[in-house]
C-alpha positions in Angstrom: 99.4 147.1 85.4 99.5 144.2 83.9 103.3 143.8 85.2 102.0 143.5 89.0 99.2 140.9 87.0 101.1 138.9 85.9 103.8 138.2 88.9 101.0 138.1 91.3 99.5 134.9 88.9 103.3 133.6 88.4 103.4 133.7 92.8 100.5 131.9 92.7 101.5 129.2 90.5 104.2 128.3 92.3 102.7 128.6 94.9 100.0 125.7 94.0 103.3 124.0 92.6 105.0 123.9 96.3 102.0 124.4 99.1 101.4 121.3 101.7 97.9 119.3 100.0 98.2 121.2 96.5 98.0 118.8 93.9 101.6 119.1 93.0 102.4 117.2 96.9 99.9 114.6 95.5 101.9 113.2 92.6 105.1 114.3 95.2 102.7 110.5 97.1 102.4 108.9 94.0 105.9 108.9 93.2 107.1 108.9 96.5 104.5 105.6 97.1 106.1 103.7 93.9 110.0 104.5 95.0 109.1 103.0 98.1 107.5 99.7 96.1 111.3 99.2 93.9 113.7 100.4 97.2 112.4 98.3 98.9 113.4 95.1 97.0 116.5 95.4 99.7 114.6 93.0 102.0 113.0 91.6 99.8 115.1 89.6 97.5 117.0 88.1 99.8 114.1 86.1 101.8 114.4 84.6 98.3 117.6 84.6 97.8 118.6 82.9 100.2 118.7 78.2 98.9 119.6 79.4 95.7 122.6 81.1 97.7 123.4 78.2 100.0 123.4 75.3 97.2 125.9 77.7 95.0 128.1 78.1 98.6 127.2 75.0 100.0 127.0 76.0 103.9 124.1 75.6 106.1 121.0 77.5 106.9 122.4 79.7 109.7 124.9 80.7 107.2 122.4 81.2 104.8 121.0 83.5 107.0 123.2 86.1 106.9 123.2 88.0 104.5 119.6 88.6 105.6 120.9 89.7 109.8 123.6 91.8 107.9 121.2 94.6 105.6 118.5 94.4 108.0 120.9 95.7 110.3 122.6 98.3 107.6 119.6 99.1 107.1 118.5 99.9 110.6 122.1 102.5 110.6 121.3 103.5 107.3 118.1 105.0 107.8 119.5 106.9 110.5 122.4 108.6 108.1 120.1 109.4 105.6 116.7 110.6 107.4 119.3 113.0 109.0 121.3 113.7 105.2 117.0 114.4 104.3 117.1 117.2 107.0 119.4 118.8 105.5 119.8 118.5 101.8 116.9 117.4 101.2 115.2 114.0 99.9 116.5 114.6 96.9 120.3 113.4 97.6 118.8 110.8 99.2 117.2 108.8 97.2 119.1 109.3 94.3 122.0 108.1 96.7 119.9 104.8 97.6 118.9 104.3 93.3 122.6 104.5 92.6 123.9 102.2 95.5 120.6 99.5 94.9 121.9 99.6 92.0 125.8 99.4 92.7 125.0 96.4 95.5 122.8 94.6 93.5 125.4 94.5 90.0 128.9 93.5 92.8 126.6 91.2 95.0 125.9 90.0 91.1 129.6 88.3 90.7 130.0 87.4 94.7 132.7 84.2 95.3 132.1 83.9 98.8 129.1 84.0 101.0 130.8 86.7 103.1 131.1 88.7 99.5 127.5 88.4 99.0 126.8 89.3 103.0 128.7 92.2 102.4 127.0 93.8 99.3 123.9 92.9 100.8 124.1 95.1 103.9 126.7 97.8 103.4 125.0 98.3 99.1 121.8 96.9 99.5 121.2 98.2 103.0 122.4 100.6 103.2 120.4 102.1 100.0 117.1 100.5 100.1 117.0 102.3 104.0 115.7 106.1 102.0 113.2 103.9 101.4 110.9 103.7 104.6 111.9 106.2 107.6 113.5 109.5 105.3 110.4 109.2 102.8 107.9 108.9 105.0 109.2 112.2 106.5 109.6 114.1 104.1 106.4 113.2 102.9 104.6 114.1 106.4 106.1 117.8 105.3 103.8 117.9 102.2 100.6 117.3 104.4 98.9 118.5 107.1 95.2 118.7 106.8 95.1 114.9 105.2 99.5 114.1 107.1 97.7 110.7 108.4 96.4 109.5 104.9 99.8 109.9 103.3 102.1 109.0 106.2 100.3 106.1 105.9 99.8 105.3 102.6 103.6 105.6 102.0 104.0 103.7 104.6 102.3 100.5 102.6 105.2 100.8 100.0 107.2 98.9 102.6 103.9 96.3 102.2 103.5 97.0 98.6 106.8 96.1 98.1 107.3 92.9 100.1 103.5 91.8 98.0 104.5 92.4 94.6 108.7 91.6 94.5 108.9 87.8 95.8 107.3 86.4 93.5 108.9 87.9 90.8 112.2 87.5 92.7 111.1 84.1 92.6 109.9 84.0 88.8 113.6 85.0 87.4 115.6 83.1 89.7 113.8 79.7 88.7 114.5 80.8 84.9 117.7 82.3 84.6 119.2 82.3 87.7 120.1 84.4 90.8 122.8 85.8 89.7 120.8 87.0 86.7 118.4 88.4 89.1 120.5 90.8 90.5 121.5 91.5 87.8 118.2 93.1 86.5 117.6 94.2 90.0 120.1 96.4 89.5 119.4 97.8 86.5 115.6 98.2 86.7 116.5 100.0 90.0 118.7 102.8 88.5 116.8 103.0 84.6 113.0 103.2 87.5 114.1 104.7 90.3 116.6 108.6 89.6 113.1 109.5 87.3 111.2 108.4 89.8 113.5 110.6 92.5 113.9 113.4 90.8 110.5 114.2 91.3 111.3 115.0 95.2 113.7 117.8 94.5 111.4 120.4 95.6 111.8 120.7 99.5 108.7 121.7 101.5 107.9 125.5 102.2 107.7 123.8 105.8 111.2 123.7 105.9 112.3 126.5 104.5 109.0 128.7 106.6 111.3 127.1 109.9 114.0 128.1 109.2 112.9 131.6 108.9 110.8 132.5 111.5 113.1 132.2 115.2 110.7 129.0 116.0 112.2 129.9 119.5 109.0 128.7 121.9 109.1 125.6 119.3 112.4 124.3 119.6 112.0 125.2 124.0 109.2 123.7 124.1 108.9 119.8 126.2 107.0 118.0 124.1 104.6 116.2 126.1 106.1 117.9 129.1 109.3 116.3 128.6 112.8 116.5 127.1 113.1 115.7 122.9 115.2 113.0 124.4 113.3 111.6 126.6 109.7 111.3 124.2 112.3 109.8 121.4 113.3 107.2 123.7 109.9 106.4 124.6 109.0 106.3 120.7 112.2 103.4 120.5 111.5 101.8 123.0 107.2 101.7 121.7 108.2 100.8 118.3 110.5 98.2 119.6 107.7 96.5 121.8 104.5 96.8 119.4 106.8 95.1 116.5 108.2 92.4 118.5 104.5 91.4 119.2 104.4 91.2 115.2 106.8 89.7 114.1 105.6 86.3 116.3 102.7 85.7 113.2 104.6 87.8 110.5 107.9 85.8 111.5 106.3 82.9 112.9 103.6 82.2 111.3 104.4 79.4 108.4 105.8 77.2 110.2 103.5 78.0 112.9 100.7 76.7 110.3 103.3 73.6 109.2 103.4 72.0 112.8 99.4 72.1 112.7 100.1 70.0 109.8 98.1 72.5 107.8 101.7 72.6 105.8 103.6 75.2 104.3 101.7 76.6 101.6 98.6 77.6 103.5 100.4 79.0 106.3 102.8 81.8 102.9 98.5 82.5 101.6 97.8 83.1 105.4 101.2 85.6 104.8 100.2 86.8 102.2 96.8 88.0 103.4 98.3 89.6 106.9 100.4 91.8 104.3 96.8 92.7 101.8 95.4 93.2 105.1 98.1 95.2 106.6 97.6 97.6 102.9 94.4 98.1 103.7 94.8 98.6 107.4 97.8 101.8 106.9 94.9 103.0 104.7 92.3 103.1 107.2 94.5 104.4 109.7 96.0 107.6 107.7 92.4 108.7 108.3 91.8 107.8 111.3 95.0 110.3 112.8 93.7 112.3 110.3 90.2 112.4 112.4 91.9 112.0 116.0 95.3 112.0 115.9 98.1 110.1 116.3 98.3 109.2 120.5 94.7 107.7 120.2 95.7 106.1 116.7 98.3 104.6 118.9 96.7 102.6 121.1 93.3 102.3 119.4 96.0 99.7 117.3 97.8 98.3 119.6 94.7 97.3 121.9 93.9 95.1 118.3 97.0 93.8 117.6 97.3 92.1 121.7 93.3 91.4 120.9 94.5 89.8 117.3 97.4 87.9 119.4 95.8 86.1 121.9 92.5 85.0 119.5 95.6 82.8 118.5 96.3 81.1 121.7 92.4 79.0 121.6 92.3 78.9 116.9 94.3 76.4 115.4 92.1 75.1 112.6 93.4 76.2 109.3 90.3 77.7 108.4 89.8 80.0 112.3 93.7 80.8 111.5 92.9 82.2 108.1 90.2 84.8 109.8 92.1 85.6 112.6 95.2 86.3 110.2 93.3 88.6 108.4 92.4 90.3 111.3 95.5 90.2 113.0 96.8 92.7 109.0 94.0 94.5 109.5 94.2 95.2 113.0 98.4 95.8 113.1 98.8 98.0 109.9 98.1 101.1 111.3 100.9 101.5 114.2 103.7 102.3 112.5 102.2 104.5 110.4 101.1 106.5 114.2 104.7 106.9 115.1 105.2 108.9 112.1 102.2 111.2 112.4 103.0 111.9 116.5 106.5 112.7 115.7 105.4 115.2 113.4 103.0 116.6 115.7 105.6 117.3 118.4 109.1 117.6 116.7 110.5 120.3 114.8 109.4 119.6 110.4 113.2 120.6 110.4 113.6 117.5 112.7 111.4 115.3 110.9 114.2 113.0 108.7 116.4 112.1 112.0 113.4 111.0 114.5 110.9 109.4 112.2 113.7 107.8 110.6 115.4 107.5 114.7 111.3 105.9 115.3 111.2 103.6 111.9 114.4 101.8 112.9 113.2 100.7 116.5 110.5 98.6 114.7 112.9 97.3 112.2 115.0 95.8 114.9 111.8 94.6 116.8 110.6 92.7 113.9 114.5 91.3 114.1 114.6 90.6 117.9 111.6 89.0 117.6 111.7 87.0 115.0 115.0 85.4 116.4 113.2 85.3 120.1 110.2 83.5 119.6 112.7 81.4 117.6 115.1 80.9 120.3 111.1 80.0 122.6 109.9 77.2 120.1 113.4 76.0 120.1 113.7 75.6 124.5 109.8 74.6 124.4 108.8 73.3 122.0 105.9 75.5 120.8 104.7 78.7 119.7 102.1 78.6 122.9 105.3 80.2 124.8 105.8 82.5 122.1 102.3 83.8 121.3 102.6 85.2 125.0 106.1 86.3 124.5 104.2 88.4 122.6 101.8 89.9 124.1 103.0 90.8 126.7 106.0 93.2 124.8 102.4 94.5 123.4 101.2 95.3 126.7 104.4 97.2 127.1 103.4 99.1 124.0 99.7 99.1 125.2 100.7 101.1 128.4 103.4 102.9 126.9 100.3 104.3 124.5 97.7 105.1 126.9 101.0 106.7 129.8 101.1 109.4 126.1 97.8 109.9 125.8 97.3 111.2 129.3 100.2 114.2 128.7 98.1 117.2 127.5 100.3 119.2 125.0 99.0 121.1 121.9 101.1 119.6 118.6 104.6 122.0 117.6 102.8 123.9 114.8 100.7 125.7 117.1 103.8 126.3 119.6 105.0 127.7 116.1 
């Protein structure tokens, strides 16, 4: 009789280590958050290094911005590739590839002999390698939680903000101390040494994937999520992701320049940006709890409406104190929008498609940030003021708000209820 009891005990132990909501799932979430925070260096280091790289290669500011553009484009494309690999083989492969790719990318970039060489290393190696740390990692984390999915997604989605808070001052310090080339070499070593062990924590695959692969799931796969085809819902979420982040980019990308134009100085603008990101973390964590209570669609609607309100507040209030308050409100209002997309995907698409579908939507948000930052700059060049750029952001936000209302009005059962 002892053997069966032991078998039951071992099965229980294995289940406790590999089921949604288990202690292992929470430890995995913490490891993924740290991994995301470290891997997010790819999006921020190039911004900090821009002046030093420009000075060394003797190019114009527009040319020196090419590495950032390359990084963001390759980050977006890479996230789709990494998401697909995660669906097929699990997140371990993309995480290990990302860690080693970042090490190789920063090492190659540190030896660049021209701006083109540097930009290619930043994009094709650093940009692609770091892409696993956003969409694919968010999607994988969502597979380990059911009751607390919103909280978990919000925590892991905060990794990009965490990276944006920690990495820039660290990179800037070492560039000033030892130069950008040695700083890049140091980042290469640090990424490999820290990220490889963290990636090994993520080697297990979610039991939700195993359940989906062993069950027929015909009802789930042939269903029409929210009364439309899966492709149509995917396209709508992509448009929503672009529109919300075009609007979001106006304050985030241009707040420093805006403050300088108003006579408050760039230092005050930088502090406002940090304030936005800090409150954005608070917002993302709070929105996770809200998602678990009311679902992703209603959370998206609330976040989109509040972001529109914050954008409107930037128009009449231009004093230093008022801008600090509005910047804090903007960070507090907008942080929950992006995690809501991941929750919606997990609510209405099969779990074995989470990696690719979440990555596509989050890639759209990255492109929206890049597009919005550029459009706002063009509008400023044409008008000599940021007021029209804010109005442009509000119009894009209204498009996102309309999509959120349309999604909420469509009755449907979440995918788990169809399995």
